[in-house]
FIKOLZA-1660 file (N, C-alpha, C; in steps of 0.1 Angstrom, whole numbers, plus 5000, padded with zeros to 4 digits):
% residues 144
   i   px   py   pz ch aa at
   1 5008 4988 5000  A  M  N
   1 5001 5001 5000  A  M CA
   1 5008 5014 5000  A  M  C
   2 5008 5021 4989  A  T  N
   2 5015 5031 4988  A  T CA
   2 5008 5043 4997  A  T  C
   3 5017 5052 5004  A  L  N
   3 5012 5062 5011  A  L CA
   3 5020 5074 5014  A  L  C
   4 5017 5085 5005  A  P  N
   4 5024 5096 5005  A  P CA
   4 5021 5104 5018  A  P  C
   5 5034 5110 5022  A  S  N
   5 5033 5116 5036  A  S CA
   5 5022 5125 5038  A  S  C
   6 5018 5133 5027  A  E  N
   6 5009 5144 5029  A  E CA
   6 4995 5137 5030  A  E  C
   7 4993 5123 5031  A  M  N
   7 4981 5118 5032  A  M CA
   7 4981 5112 5047  A  M  C
   8 4991 5115 5055  A  V  N
   8 4991 5111 5068  A  V CA
   8 4990 5124 5077  A  V  C
   9 4982 5122 5088  A  D  N
   9 4981 5133 5097  A  D CA
   9 4982 5127 5113  A  D  C
  10 4991 5135 5120  A  L  N
  10 4993 5128 5133  A  L CA
  10 4987 5139 5144  A  L  C
  11 4984 5133 5154  A  N  N
  11 4980 5142 5166  A  N CA
  11 4967 5149 5164  A  N  C
  12 4958 5144 5156  A  Q  N
  12 4946 5152 5155  A  Q CA
  12 4936 5149 5165  A  Q  C
  13 4926 5159 5167  A  S  N
  13 4917 5160 5177  A  S CA
  13 4902 5163 5171  A  S  C
  14 4893 5156 5176  A  F  N
  14 4878 5158 5167  A  F CA
  14 4869 5157 5178  A  F  C
  15 4860 5167 5181  A  Q  N
  15 4849 5165 5190  A  Q CA
  15 4838 5154 5186  A  Q  C
  16 4835 5153 5173  A  T  N
  16 4825 5144 5169  A  T CA
  16 4831 5134 5159  A  T  C
  17 4824 5123 5156  A  K  N
  17 4828 5114 5146  A  K CA
  17 4825 5122 5131  A  K  C
  18 4814 5130 5131  A  E  N
  18 4812 5136 5118  A  E CA
  18 4824 5147 5114  A  E  C
  19 4829 5154 5124  A  E  N
  19 4839 5161 5123  A  E CA
  19 4852 5153 5118  A  E  C
  20 4854 5141 5122  A  A  N
  20 4865 5133 5120  A  A CA
  20 4862 5128 5106  A  A  C
  21 4851 5123 5101  A  I  N
  21 4850 5117 5088  A  I CA
  21 4849 5131 5078  A  I  C
  22 4846 5140 5080  A  R  N
  22 4847 5153 5073  A  R CA
  22 4861 5155 5069  A  R  C
  23 4869 5155 5080  A  F  N
  23 4885 5157 5079  A  F CA
  23 4890 5147 5068  A  F  C
  24 4887 5136 5069  A  C  N
  24 4892 5126 5060  A  C CA
  24 4886 5128 5047  A  C  C
  25 4875 5131 5044  A  G  N
  25 4869 5134 5031  A  G CA
  25 4876 5145 5026  A  G  C
  26 4881 5158 5034  A  R  N
  26 4888 5168 5031  A  R CA
  26 4901 5166 5024  A  R  C
  27 4908 5156 5031  A  K  N
  27 4923 5151 5026  A  K CA
  27 4920 5144 5012  A  K  C
  28 4909 5135 5009  A  L  N
  28 4908 5128 4997  A  L CA
  28 4904 5139 4987  A  L  C
  29 4895 5150 4991  A  V  N
  29 4893 5160 4980  A  V CA
  29 4905 5168 4976  A  V  C
  30 4912 5172 4986  A  D  N
  30 4924 5181 4985  A  D CA
  30 4936 5173 4975  A  D  C
  31 4936 5158 4978  A  A  N
  31 4946 5152 4970  A  A CA
  31 4942 5147 4957  A  A  C
  32 4929 5152 4952  A  G  N
  32 4923 5149 4939  A  G CA
  32 4919 5135 4939  A  G  C
  33 4914 5129 4948  A  C  N
  33 4911 5114 4947  A  C CA
  33 4895 5116 4944  A  C  C
  34 4888 5125 4952  A  V  N
  34 4874 5126 4950  A  V CA
  34 4868 5140 4946  A  V  C
  35 4855 5141 4944  A  K  N
  35 4849 5153 4941  A  K CA
  35 4844 5157 4955  A  K  C
  36 4841 5172 4957  A  E  N
  36 4833 5175 4970  A  E CA
  36 4823 5166 4976  A  E  C
  37 4815 5162 4966  A  D  N
  37 4801 5156 4970  A  D CA
  37 4805 5142 4976  A  D  C
  38 4816 5136 4976  A  Y  N
  38 4820 5124 4983  A  Y CA
  38 4820 5125 4998  A  Y  C
  39 4823 5139 5004  A  I  N
  39 4822 5140 5018  A  I CA
  39 4808 5137 5022  A  I  C
  40 4798 5144 5016  A  A  N
  40 4785 5141 5022  A  A CA
  40 4781 5123 5020  A  A  C
  41 4787 5118 5009  A  A  N
  41 4783 5104 5009  A  A CA
  41 4791 5096 5022  A  A  C
  42 4803 5100 5025  A  M  N
  42 4810 5094 5037  A  M CA
  42 4801 5094 5048  A  M  C
  43 4797 5107 5052  A  L  N
  43 4788 5108 5064  A  L CA
  43 4777 5101 5062  A  L  C
  44 4770 5098 5049  A  E  N
  44 4758 5091 5046  A  E CA
  44 4761 5075 5050  A  E  C
  45 4772 5072 5045  A  R  N
  45 4776 5060 5046  A  R CA
  45 4778 5054 5062  A  R  C
  46 4782 5063 5069  A  N  N
  46 4783 5061 5085  A  N CA
  46 4770 5060 5090  A  N  C
  47 4758 5068 5084  A  E  N
  47 4747 5067 5091  A  E CA
  47 4738 5053 5088  A  E  C
  48 4741 5050 5076  A  M  N
  48 4737 5037 5071  A  M CA
  48 4740 5026 5078  A  M  C
  49 4755 5024 5080  A  L  N
  49 4763 5013 5086  A  L CA
  49 4774 5019 5092  A  L  C
  50 4779 5020 5107  A  S  N
  50 4789 5025 5111  A  S CA
  50 4801 5021 5105  A  S  C
  51 4811 5031 5103  A  V  N
  51 4824 5029 5096  A  V CA
  51 4832 5024 5108  A  V  C
  52 4828 5023 5121  A  Y  N
  52 4837 5017 5132  A  Y CA
  52 4839 5004 5128  A  Y  C
  53 4852 4999 5128  A  M  N
  53 4856 4985 5125  A  M CA
  53 4862 4977 5139  A  M  C
  54 4859 4981 5150  A  G  N
  54 4866 4976 5162  A  G CA
  54 4881 4978 5164  A  G  C
  55 4887 4976 5174  A  N  N
  55 4901 4976 5176  A  N CA
  55 4906 4990 5174  A  N  C
  56 4900 5000 5177  A  F  N
  56 4901 5015 5179  A  F CA
  56 4902 5020 5163  A  F  C
  57 4899 5013 5154  A  I  N
  57 4900 5020 5141  A  I CA
  57 4884 5022 5135  A  I  C
  58 4887 5032 5124  A  A  N
  58 4873 5034 5117  A  A CA
  58 4879 5037 5101  A  A  C
  59 4870 5032 5092  A  I  N
  59 4875 5035 5078  A  I CA
  59 4863 5043 5071  A  I  C
  60 4862 5056 5073  A  P  N
  60 4853 5064 5067  A  P CA
  60 4855 5062 5052  A  P  C
  61 4842 5058 5044  A  H  N
  61 4843 5056 5031  A  H CA
  61 4829 5061 5024  A  H  C
  62 4829 5062 5009  A  G  N
  62 4814 5067 5006  A  G CA
  62 4806 5056 5004  A  G  C
  63 4794 5059 4999  A  T  N
  63 4782 5050 4995  A  T CA
  63 4787 5044 4982  A  T  C
  64 4779 5033 4978  A  D  N
  64 4781 5026 4965  A  D CA
  64 4778 5038 4954  A  D  C
  65 4766 5047 4957  A  E  N
  65 4762 5054 4948  A  E CA
  65 4771 5067 4945  A  E  C
  66 4781 5069 4956  A  A  N
  66 4791 5079 4955  A  A CA
  66 4803 5074 4944  A  A  C
  67 4804 5062 4938  A  K  N
  67 4815 5059 4932  A  K CA
  67 4816 5069 4920  A  K  C
  68 4807 5075 4916  A  K  N
  68 4807 5084 4904  A  K CA
  68 4817 5099 4907  A  K  C
  69 4818 5098 4922  A  Y  N
  69 4826 5112 4927  A  Y CA
  69 4840 5108 4929  A  Y  C
  70 4843 5095 4926  A  V  N
  70 4857 5090 4928  A  V CA
  70 4865 5093 4914  A  V  C
  71 4877 5100 4916  A  K  N
  71 4886 5103 4903  A  K CA
  71 4896 5094 4902  A  K  C
  72 4900 5091 4915  A  K  N
  72 4913 5080 4916  A  K CA
  72 4912 5073 4929  A  K  C
  73 4919 5061 4931  A  S  N
  73 4919 5056 4947  A  S CA
  73 4928 5063 4952  A  S  C
  74 4924 5063 4966  A  G  N
  74 4933 5070 4974  A  G CA
  74 4931 5066 4989  A  G  C
  75 4940 5068 4999  A  I  N
  75 4936 5066 5013  A  I CA
  75 4943 5075 5021  A  I  C
  76 4940 5080 5033  A  C  N
  76 4945 5090 5041  A  C CA
  76 4945 5081 5056  A  C  C
  77 4954 5084 5063  A  V  N
  77 4956 5078 5077  A  V CA
  77 4955 5090 5086  A  V  C
  78 4947 5090 5097  A  V  N
  78 4946 5101 5104  A  V CA
  78 4946 5097 5120  A  V  C
  79 4955 5101 5126  A  Q  N
  79 4959 5096 5141  A  Q CA
  79 4952 5105 5151  A  Q  C
  80 4945 5099 5160  A  V  N
  80 4937 5108 5170  A  V CA
  80 4941 5103 5184  A  V  C
  81 4951 5105 5189  A  P  N
  81 4957 5100 5202  A  P CA
  81 4948 5100 5213  A  P  C
  82 4939 5111 5215  A  E  N
  82 4928 5111 5224  A  E CA
  82 4915 5105 5221  A  E  C
  83 4914 5099 5209  A  G  N
  83 4903 5091 5204  A  G CA
  83 4891 5099 5202  A  G  C
  84 4884 5097 5193  A  V  N
  84 4870 5101 5192  A  V CA
  84 4858 5092 5191  A  V  C
  85 4848 5093 5197  A  N  N
  85 4836 5083 5199  A  N CA
  85 4830 5080 5186  A  N  C
  86 4830 5069 5181  A  F  N
  86 4820 5066 5170  A  F CA
  86 4808 5058 5173  A  F  C
  87 4808 5059 5188  A  G  N
  87 4795 5050 5191  A  G CA
  87 4786 5060 5200  A  G  C
  88 4780 5057 5211  A  T  N
  88 4771 5066 5220  A  T CA
  88 4778 5068 5235  A  T  C
  89 4772 5077 5241  A  A  N
  89 4777 5078 5252  A  A CA
  89 4775 5067 5262  A  A  C
  90 4765 5059 5261  A  E  N
  90 4763 5047 5268  A  E CA
  90 4769 5034 5262  A  E  C
  91 4774 5034 5250  A  E  N
  91 4781 5024 5244  A  E CA
  91 4795 5030 5234  A  E  C
  92 4804 5036 5241  A  P  N
  92 4814 5042 5233  A  P CA
  92 4822 5032 5224  A  P  C
  93 4826 5038 5211  A  Q  N
  93 4833 5030 5202  A  Q CA
  93 4844 5040 5201  A  Q  C
  94 4856 5040 5207  A  I  N
  94 4866 5048 5205  A  I CA
  94 4877 5047 5194  A  I  C
  95 4878 5055 5187  A  V  N
  95 4888 5056 5175  A  V CA
  95 4899 5063 5176  A  V  C
  96 4913 5057 5174  A  T  N
  96 4925 5064 5175  A  T CA
  96 4932 5064 5163  A  T  C
  97 4926 5055 5153  A  V  N
  97 4932 5056 5137  A  V CA
  97 4919 5057 5127  A  V  C
  98 4921 5067 5120  A  L  N
  98 4911 5067 5109  A  L CA
  98 4918 5064 5097  A  L  C
  99 4912 5056 5088  A  F  N
  99 4916 5055 5075  A  F CA
  99 4905 5059 5066  A  F  C
 100 4907 5069 5058  A  G  N
 100 4898 5074 5049  A  G CA
 100 4901 5070 5036  A  G  C
 101 4891 5063 5029  A  I  N
 101 4893 5058 5016  A  I CA
 101 4884 5059 5007  A  I  C
 102 4888 5058 4994  A  A  N
 102 4883 5061 4983  A  A CA
 102 4887 5052 4971  A  A  C
 103 4878 5044 4965  A  G  N
 103 4885 5034 4955  A  G CA
 103 4875 5035 4940  A  G  C
 104 4883 5033 4929  A  V  N
 104 4880 5033 4918  A  V CA
 104 4875 5019 4916  A  V  C
 105 4863 5016 4910  A  G  N
 105 4859 5003 4908  A  G CA
 105 4856 4997 4923  A  G  C
 106 4861 4986 4923  A  D  N
 106 4861 4976 4936  A  D CA
 106 4875 4978 4944  A  D  C
 107 4882 4988 4941  A  D  N
 107 4897 4990 4949  A  D CA
 107 4891 4993 4964  A  D  C
 108 4879 4999 4966  A  H  N
 108 4879 5002 4980  A  H CA
 108 4877 4991 4988  A  H  C
 109 4873 4978 4983  A  L  N
 109 4870 4965 4989  A  L CA
 109 4883 4961 4995  A  L  C
 110 4891 4961 4983  A  A  N
 110 4906 4956 4986  A  A CA
 110 4913 4961 4995  A  A  C
 111 4911 4978 4996  A  L  N
 111 4916 4985 5006  A  L CA
 111 4911 4981 5020  A  L  C
 112 4899 4981 5021  A  I  N
 112 4891 4978 5035  A  I CA
 112 4899 4965 5040  A  I  C
 113 4898 4956 5031  A  Q  N
 113 4898 4940 5033  A  Q CA
 113 4917 4942 5037  A  Q  C
 114 4927 4949 5032  A  Q  N
 114 4938 4950 5036  A  Q CA
 114 4941 4957 5052  A  Q  C
 115 4933 4967 5052  A  I  N
 115 4934 4976 5064  A  I CA
 115 4928 4967 5075  A  I  C
 116 4916 4959 5074  A  A  N
 116 4910 4954 5084  A  A CA
 116 4920 4942 5089  A  A  C
 117 4926 4935 5078  A  L  N
 117 4934 4923 5082  A  L CA
 117 4945 4929 5090  A  L  C
 118 4952 4940 5087  A  Y  N
 118 4964 4944 5093  A  Y CA
 118 4960 4950 5109  A  Y  C
 119 4948 4956 5109  A  C  N
 119 4944 4961 5120  A  C CA
 119 4936 4951 5130  A  C  C
 120 4935 4938 5124  A  S  N
 120 4929 4926 5132  A  S CA
 120 4938 4922 5145  A  S  C
 121 4952 4927 5143  A  D  N
 121 4960 4925 5153  A  D CA
 121 4959 4939 5160  A  D  C
 122 4955 4941 5173  A  V  N
 122 4954 4953 5177  A  V CA
 122 4968 4960 5181  A  V  C
 123 4978 4950 5182  A  N  N
 123 4992 4955 5183  A  N CA
 123 4997 4965 5172  A  N  C
 124 4992 4962 5161  A  N  N
 124 4994 4971 5149  A  N CA
 124 4988 4983 5149  A  N  C
 125 4976 4983 5157  A  V  N
 125 4969 4997 5158  A  V CA
 125 4974 5006 5169  A  V  C
 126 4981 5000 5180  A  V  N
 126 4987 5006 5190  A  V CA
 126 5001 5012 5185  A  V  C
 127 5007 5006 5175  A  L  N
 127 5020 5011 5167  A  L CA
 127 5015 5022 5159  A  L  C
 128 5003 5023 5154  A  L  N
 128 5001 5035 5145  A  L CA
 128 4995 5045 5155  A  L  C
 129 4988 5042 5164  A  A  N
 129 4983 5053 5172  A  A CA
 129 4994 5058 5181  A  A  C
 130 5007 5051 5184  A  D  N
 130 5018 5056 5193  A  D CA
 130 5028 5063 5183  A  D  C
 131 5027 5061 5169  A  A  N
 131 5037 5065 5160  A  A CA
 131 5040 5081 5163  A  A  C
 132 5054 5083 5162  A  L  N
 132 5056 5098 5162  A  L CA
 132 5059 5107 5151  A  L  C
 133 5060 5099 5140  A  T  N
 133 5063 5106 5126  A  T CA
 133 5055 5100 5117  A  T  C
 134 5053 5107 5108  A  K  N
 134 5044 5104 5094  A  K CA
 134 5052 5090 5088  A  K  C
 135 5065 5091 5090  A  E  N
 135 5074 5081 5084  A  E CA
 135 5073 5067 5092  A  E  C
 136 5069 5066 5105  A  D  N
 136 5066 5056 5112  A  D CA
 136 5056 5049 5109  A  D  C
 137 5045 5058 5106  A  I  N
 137 5033 5051 5102  A  I CA
 137 5032 5045 5086  A  I  C
 138 5040 5052 5077  A  I  N
 138 5042 5047 5063  A  I CA
 138 5049 5035 5064  A  I  C
 139 5059 5032 5072  A  R  N
 139 5068 5021 5074  A  R CA
 139 5059 5011 5081  A  R  C
 140 5050 5013 5089  A  Q  N
 140 5044 5002 5095  A  Q CA
 140 5035 4998 5085  A  Q  C
 141 5026 5004 5076  A  L  N
 141 5020 5001 5066  A  L CA
 141 5022 4994 5054  A  L  C
 142 5036 4996 5053  A  Q  N
 142 5043 4991 5040  A  Q CA
 142 5047 4977 5042  A  Q  C
 143 5046 4972 5056  A  T  N
 143 5047 4958 5060  A  T CA
 143 5036 4950 5055  A  T  C
 144 5024 4957 5051  A  T  N
 144 5013 4948 5048  A  T CA
 144 5013 4944 5034  A  T  C
% end
């Protein structure tokens, strides 16, 4: 998985999951991966089915209908050391690493699969959450 350093953000903080999802969407727009409309589709996707994946990760991505807004496949990684709640006050689902993705065709399925496999080992998530540099995160993910 190739990840340019400008697609990695360290030490981010968000009040809400929507704010976190918008941030990921903005990264994908700014990188030329998606059109602006994709951000709304990412929020919609999370309403339909949470993008929280367990093990402190979330993978914000658009709906199937939003594929028309994808210009090229892309991924961003956003570290949130203090965590952001993707659940409820009663049942928190704390996320410390976000993977915003957009995929041409079925690329997003392959990306989700790769990320889910890597993050199924919570120790890998801890390495990403504790990384001190963008290069540390890129190096960790290149082992997948």
